[in-house]
C-alpha positions, 0 to 999 in steps of 0.5 A: 256156044258163041253169044249173040252180039250187037249188029246180029239179026235177032233170031226168029221168034214165032210162038204163043204166050202163056195165054195162047196169043200169038207172039211173032218178033217179025210182026214187031218190026217198026218198033223197038223191042226188049226181049228178056229171058228169065229163069223159072216162073216162081224165081223171086229175082225174076218176079222182082224184075218183072214188077219193075218192068210192068211199072215202067212199061207205060212210059216206055211204050209211049216211046215205041218200046214193045217187050217180050218175056220168056220163062223156062217154065210151062204156061201153068206155072207162069199163070200161077206165079209171074202171070199174076202180075198181069203184065201188059206184054207177052210172057212166053213159056219155053219149057223145051228151051228152044228159044233159050238155045236160039238166043244162046242163053247160058247156064253157070253155077258160079253165078248163083251166090254172088252178093248181088243175087243174095241182096236182090233175093232178100228184096224180092222175098221182103216184097212177098215174092217167095221161091217155089218149084224150080223148073228147068236149069236152076243155074240159068243166067238171064239175058236181055236183047234190045232190038232195033226197029229193023230187027237187028240187035243193038244190045245183047246183054248176058247177065253176070249172075242169076239176077243180072239184067240190062240196067233200066237206066241203060234201057232208058238211055237206049230209048231216049237216043232212038227217040231223039234220032227219030225226031231229028229224022222227022224234022 
């Protein structure tokens, strides 16, 4: 399966979030979008990452960023676990993994027990994010897509291990570069 790459048009994404609200990537044209794929709703690593994104979202939204998170769990599990964090952006349930296939999100057993996964799992559990029922492939590897205002992928980040997402510093650099370019264009 070939990975998506920078300069590919982002595949269609028309669905509903776990609360039933419509989510349509096309409707976000004109905004920068971070589309993130996670494992299952009770995954401690995923919940730790969501906590970090929720904390930073206000500042990033002011720079024009919109986010969509996708989990391989059903809506009821998202509500029980990650949904309790009250994210200010849509969280999509994709238990049939239609979007995972469309965005070519991978599975790999070799990426499950790396030192970074074990360290982040310990951090997550210390923060009270305990593992629950695994739904979908346990060996799912996260992926993040930074999508430009025109619907083209600028960064396609496929994780190296089960807890690896695009670094927040890279997200902030990407937002800053886009913000500076927009300011120059309007001057």
